[in-house]
N, C-alpha and C positions, 0 to 999 in steps of 0.2 A: 504495187499492183496485185501481188500475190495475197497480201493481207486483205485487200478489198474483196478479192475473189473468195477468200476463205470466209469472210463475214457474210457475203451473199449466200454461199453454199450452206453456212450454218443456219441462216434465217429460213432458207427453203427446207432444209432437212429436219430441223428441230420442231417445226410446227409453229414457230414464233409468228410467221406471216398469218397463219390461220387465227392465232390468238389476237393479233392486231386487228384483223378484219372483223372478228367477233365483237371486240370491244367497240369498234367504230359503229357497227350495226346496233348494238345494245344502247349505246349512248345517243345515236342519231335517230333511232326509230321513234321515240316519243316526240322529238322535235318535228320530224316529218309528219307524224300523225296529227299533231296540234295544228300544223300549217294546213293540212288537208281539211280538218274539221272547220277551221276558221274560214277557209275558202268556200266550203259548202254552206256555211251559215250566211256568209255575205251574198252568195248566189241566191239562196232562198229568200233573203230579205229583198233583194232586187226583184225577184220574181213576184213577190207580194206587192211591192210598190207598182210594178207594171200592171198587175191584175187590177189594183185599185184605179189606176189611171185609165185603163182600157174600159173598165166597167163604168166609170164616170162619163167617158166619152160616148159609150154606147147608150147610156140612159139619156144624156143630153141630146143626142142625135135623134131620138125617137119622141121627143116632147110634142112636136106638132103633128105627128103622124095620126091618120084617122083609124086608129086601132083601139081595142079595149086595153085596159091595164094589164090583164093577164097575157094578151098577145104580145104587147110590148115587152113584158118581162121575159117571156119565152124567147122572143126574137133577140133581145139584148143578150140573154144568157148564152144562146146558141152562137151569136156573133163573137162574143168574148172567148168562148171555148174554141171556136174555129181559129181565131187570131192567135191565141196562145198555142194551139196545136201546130199552126204554120211555123211558129218560132221554136217548136220542139220543147215547149214548156208544158209539162203534164201536171195539171191541177184538177182535182176531182170536181165533177159537175156541181155537186152540192155546195162546195166552197165557192165556186163561181157564182151560183145563184145567191148565196149570202152576200157576196161582194156587190152584185148588181142591186140587191135590196138595200144594202148600206149606201150605195151610190145614189139610189133614188131618194133615200131619206136625207142625204146630205146636200143634194142638188138644190140650187136656188131657183132653177127653172121649173121644177115640178111644184104643183100646188101643195099647200100644207094640208096634212091629213088631220091635224089636231084642231078640233072645232073650237077650242077655247082661245086660240090665237086670233087677235084682231088684225084684219087685213084692210089696207086702204084700197082704192079703186084700181091700182096697178098690181095688186096681188102681193104687195110687200107687207111685212109685219109692221104694225104701228109701233111708234116709239113708246117706250115705257118711262121716259123721262117726265119729271114733274115740272111745270112752269115755275119760274122764280117766285118765291114767297108763298107758294101753295103747298109745300111739303109739310107733313105732320111731324111734330116734334117726337123724339124718342125719349121715353122716360128711362133714365139710367138704372132705375130699380128693376126694370123688366129685362134688361140686357144681362145675360149670364155669361 
């Protein structure tokens, strides 16, 4: 028992305890920092995913509204910003507007802005497929 007591006193008196603590902190700090960085990255990725989903929902919800396009854009952007604010997710309004614009462009419910696209009477893009036997042959010399 006296030997154990002497060892404990030596550890406390010699500063060996401080050295052990310092080594643990030096070795453990990069590990903890990497875990924190990874958690922040995952959280930001989830925030962007949520932003995209909310923007798409906001755009699709305003498709049939009797408003101009600019009014719908401002209304959708404001709604997305308010929703994210309620969830305590802070994203710049400019980025929210870009997400809403992207959602508008990706939405299948919004009319196509590209005049070259062929649309049928339901507003869907016409098929680009060629009927059987009507496709032009490809000259192998032209393919590079």
